[in-house]
C-alpha positions in Angstrom: 104.5 79.5 30.6 106.0 80.5 27.3 109.7 79.2 27.6 111.0 82.1 25.4 110.2 84.4 28.3 112.8 83.9 31.0 113.4 85.7 34.3 116.7 87.0 32.8 114.8 88.5 29.9 112.2 90.1 32.2 115.0 91.6 34.3 116.5 93.1 31.1 113.1 94.5 30.5 113.0 96.1 33.9 116.5 97.5 33.4 115.5 99.1 30.1 117.8 96.8 28.1 115.2 94.7 26.2 114.7 95.3 22.5 111.5 96.6 21.0 110.5 93.1 19.9 111.3 91.6 23.4 109.2 94.4 25.1 106.3 93.5 22.9 106.6 89.8 23.7 106.8 90.5 27.4 103.8 92.9 27.3 101.7 90.3 25.6 102.9 87.5 27.9 102.2 89.6 31.1 98.7 90.5 30.0 97.6 86.8 30.2 96.0 86.2 33.6 98.0 83.0 34.2 101.3 85.0 33.9 100.4 88.1 35.8 101.3 86.8 39.3 104.7 85.6 38.2 105.4 88.9 36.5 104.8 90.8 39.7 106.9 88.3 41.7 109.7 88.9 39.3 109.2 92.7 39.7 109.4 92.4 43.5 112.5 90.2 43.3 114.1 92.7 40.8 113.3 95.7 43.1 114.8 93.9 46.1 118.0 93.2 44.2 118.7 96.8 43.3 121.0 98.6 45.7 118.6 101.5 46.5 116.1 99.0 47.8 118.4 97.0 50.1 119.0 99.9 52.4 117.5 99.3 55.9 116.1 102.8 56.4 114.6 102.2 59.8 117.9 100.7 61.2 119.9 103.6 59.7 117.7 106.2 61.3 117.8 104.4 64.6 121.6 104.2 64.5 121.8 107.9 63.7 119.5 108.7 66.6 121.6 106.6 69.0 124.7 108.4 67.8 123.1 111.8 68.5 121.9 110.6 71.9 125.4 109.3 72.8 127.1 112.5 71.7 124.5 114.5 73.8 125.1 112.5 76.9 128.9 112.4 76.8 130.7 114.0 79.9 132.6 117.0 78.7 136.4 117.0 79.0 138.2 119.4 81.2 139.8 120.9 78.1 137.5 123.6 76.6 136.0 122.5 73.3 136.5 124.6 70.3 133.0 125.8 69.2 133.7 125.4 65.5 134.6 121.7 65.9 131.5 120.8 67.9 128.5 119.8 65.6 125.8 122.3 66.3 122.2 121.1 67.1 120.9 122.9 64.0 123.5 121.2 61.8 122.5 117.8 63.3 118.8 118.5 62.6 119.6 119.6 59.0 121.6 116.5 58.4 118.9 114.3 59.8 116.2 115.8 57.6 118.6 115.7 54.6 119.0 112.0 55.2 115.3 111.5 55.5 114.6 113.5 52.4 117.2 111.4 50.5 115.4 108.3 51.6 112.1 109.7 50.5 113.5 110.6 47.1 114.8 107.0 46.6 111.4 105.5 47.6 109.6 108.0 45.4 111.8 107.1 42.4 111.1 103.4 43.0 107.4 104.1 43.2 107.4 106.1 40.0 109.3 103.4 38.1 106.9 100.7 39.3 104.0 102.9 38.3 105.5 103.4 34.8 105.7 99.6 34.4 102.2 98.8 35.7 100.3 101.6 34.0 100.1 102.9 30.5 99.7 106.7 30.2 98.1 108.2 27.1 98.7 111.9 26.8 98.3 114.9 24.5 100.4 118.0 24.2 98.9 121.5 24.2 96.9 122.0 21.0 96.9 118.2 20.2 93.8 116.0 19.9 94.3 112.2 19.7 92.2 109.0 19.8 93.1 105.5 21.0 91.4 102.1 21.4 91.8 100.7 24.9 92.6 97.0 25.5 89.0 96.2 26.2 87.9 97.7 22.8 86.6 101.0 24.3 87.5 104.2 22.4 88.8 107.4 24.0 89.6 110.7 22.4 91.8 113.1 24.5 91.5 116.8 24.2 94.6 119.0 24.3 96.8 119.0 27.3 95.1 115.9 28.8 96.2 112.5 30.1 94.6 109.1 30.8 96.2 106.4 33.0 95.3 102.8 32.2 96.5 99.6 33.9 98.8 97.6 31.6 97.8 94.2 32.9 94.4 92.8 33.7 92.4 95.7 32.3 89.0 94.3 31.2 89.6 91.0 33.0 88.9 91.9 36.6 88.2 95.6 36.4 88.2 98.6 34.1 89.4 101.7 36.0 91.1 104.7 34.4 92.3 108.0 35.8 91.6 111.1 33.7 93.2 114.5 34.0 91.9 117.0 31.4 89.1 116.3 28.9 88.1 113.2 27.0 85.2 111.6 25.1 84.6 107.9 25.8 82.7 105.3 23.8 82.7 102.3 26.2 82.2 98.7 25.1 79.6 96.7 27.0 81.1 93.5 28.5 79.0 90.3 28.6 79.5 90.1 32.4 78.3 93.7 32.8 81.7 94.7 34.1 81.7 98.4 35.0 84.0 101.0 33.4 85.1 103.6 35.9 86.6 107.0 35.1 88.3 108.5 38.2 89.0 112.2 38.4 91.2 114.3 40.6 88.1 116.0 42.1 86.9 113.0 44.1 84.3 112.0 41.5 84.0 108.6 39.8 82.0 108.2 36.6 80.7 104.6 36.5 79.3 103.1 33.3 78.5 99.8 31.7 78.5 100.8 28.0 77.7 104.3 26.7 79.1 107.5 25.1 79.9 110.5 27.3 82.3 113.4 27.7 84.3 114.1 30.9 86.1 117.4 31.6 88.1 117.4 34.8 90.6 120.1 35.8 91.4 121.9 39.1 88.4 124.3 39.0 85.6 121.8 38.2 84.5 118.5 36.7 81.8 118.3 34.1 80.1 115.2 32.6 77.9 115.2 29.6 76.0 112.0 28.6 75.2 111.3 25.0 73.6 107.9 25.3 73.2 105.1 27.8 73.3 105.6 31.6 76.0 106.8 33.9 76.3 106.8 37.7 78.3 109.6 39.4 79.9 108.6 42.7 81.3 111.4 44.8 84.1 110.3 47.1 83.6 112.1 50.4 86.4 113.7 52.5 87.6 111.6 55.4 85.4 113.5 57.9 82.3 113.9 55.6 79.3 111.6 55.2 79.0 109.6 52.0 76.7 111.1 49.3 74.1 109.3 47.3 75.1 108.4 43.8 73.6 110.5 41.0 72.1 108.7 38.0 72.5 110.5 34.7 70.3 110.1 31.6 71.0 111.0 28.0 71.1 114.8 27.6 72.1 115.4 31.2 75.0 117.8 32.0 76.4 117.6 35.5 78.9 120.1 36.9 80.8 119.5 40.1 82.6 122.5 41.6 85.7 122.5 43.9 83.6 122.0 46.9 81.9 118.9 45.6 78.5 120.6 44.9 76.7 119.0 41.9 74.5 120.8 39.5 72.5 119.1 36.8 70.7 120.5 33.7 69.3 119.3 30.4 71.0 120.2 27.1 69.5 119.9 23.7 72.6 118.8 21.9 75.0 117.0 24.2 77.2 116.1 21.3 78.3 119.7 20.9 80.2 119.4 24.2 82.5 117.0 22.3 82.8 119.3 19.2 86.5 119.8 20.1 87.1 116.2 18.7 86.6 117.8 15.3 88.6 120.9 16.1 85.4 122.9 16.6 84.5 125.2 19.5 80.9 125.9 20.4 80.2 129.0 22.6 76.8 130.0 24.0 77.0 133.4 25.8 80.6 132.5 26.9 82.5 135.3 28.6 85.9 136.3 27.2 87.4 135.5 30.6 86.2 131.9 30.2 87.6 131.7 26.7 90.9 132.9 28.2 90.8 129.9 30.6 90.1 127.5 27.6 93.1 128.9 25.7 95.3 128.4 28.8 94.1 124.8 29.4 94.1 123.6 25.8 97.0 125.5 24.4 99.2 126.3 27.4 98.9 130.0 26.8 99.2 132.8 29.3 96.3 135.2 28.6 96.0 138.8 29.9 92.9 140.9 29.4 93.9 144.6 29.8 90.4 146.0 30.2 88.0 144.4 32.8 85.0 145.6 30.7 85.8 143.3 27.8 86.4 140.4 30.1 82.6 140.1 30.6 81.8 140.4 26.9 80.2 137.2 25.6 80.6 135.2 22.4 78.2 132.7 20.8 78.6 130.5 17.8 80.5 127.6 16.4 84.1 128.1 15.3 86.4 125.8 13.4 90.0 126.1 14.6 92.9 123.7 14.1 95.2 125.8 16.2 95.3 128.6 18.7 95.9 131.4 16.2 92.7 130.5 14.2 90.6 130.6 17.4 92.2 133.9 18.5 91.5 135.4 15.1 87.8 134.3 15.2 87.2 135.5 18.8 88.8 138.9 18.2 86.8 139.5 15.0 83.5 138.5 16.6 84.0 140.7 19.7 85.6 143.6 17.8 88.7 143.5 19.9 92.4 143.1 19.2 95.0 140.7 20.5 98.8 140.4 20.4 100.8 137.2 20.8 104.4 136.7 21.6 105.2 133.0 22.0 102.9 131.7 24.7 101.8 135.1 26.0 98.5 136.5 24.6 97.1 140.0 25.4 93.5 141.0 24.6 92.7 144.7 24.5 89.9 146.9 23.1 90.2 148.3 19.6 91.4 151.9 19.6 88.6 154.4 19.4 
């Protein structure tokens, strides 16, 4: 163990009192496999020493239930009780659920804090595109309004699993031991690779994977009462879309790289409806988009457009389709040109 890293210093780190240099030293120390177990032991000890973690929740609830049962079984006195002084059953129930909710909040806060320590989250704001090199040497570029969660410790040593929300382009480094790189999505789909280049789009309405080179295996995680599905092997040029119901559709594309054109602030449309462009504006730039006339919602746009911000893209789309738009802060309205 590096004797400059003490338990007291690590506790300061957990409490948010460590300096920037100390944080860097601890991060580097904890990433070494021989120190990881001790780091988590300190984390558990620190959590148990905090007041909100020393509360015996089960005992407290049991005592409250016994109190309620005792009050319920008491023999009433001959003197009539004043209704306003007697705790009402509804009030008791509300107090019980309030206490339970308070406990849940404390536990959730602890879980979130621990998650913040054990995971590094890379994120982009609406309209922002940014690239990072992960600890294993793999490269990731996040599209706007996206996030990637990566384990702080042990990444690339025992496993390489990340959680994506949004859209990202990956260039994965191959490991000598053929260790897999797994991109988990919120739509019960895992993208499993060894070393390759691919793009993943995953938001609430669908997940889409485009493979540039190498080989990728898609593993669909079944619902608890559903049978497991066979993995799907993707080859270069494959585009696979998975809808909300878990149905996969695969097709070949001539230029898979164009699906990552956003990394260069370029948008490629091929017969794309205005309604779909509106969703893109909402997802990438956080805009609320309204189309006043249903007819123009189905109008399509094709071509490649360079746009470093939302206004440039709005101008290009409106000129190509011959429509007009207005924008007030984050509200955009598309409407037909006056006759």
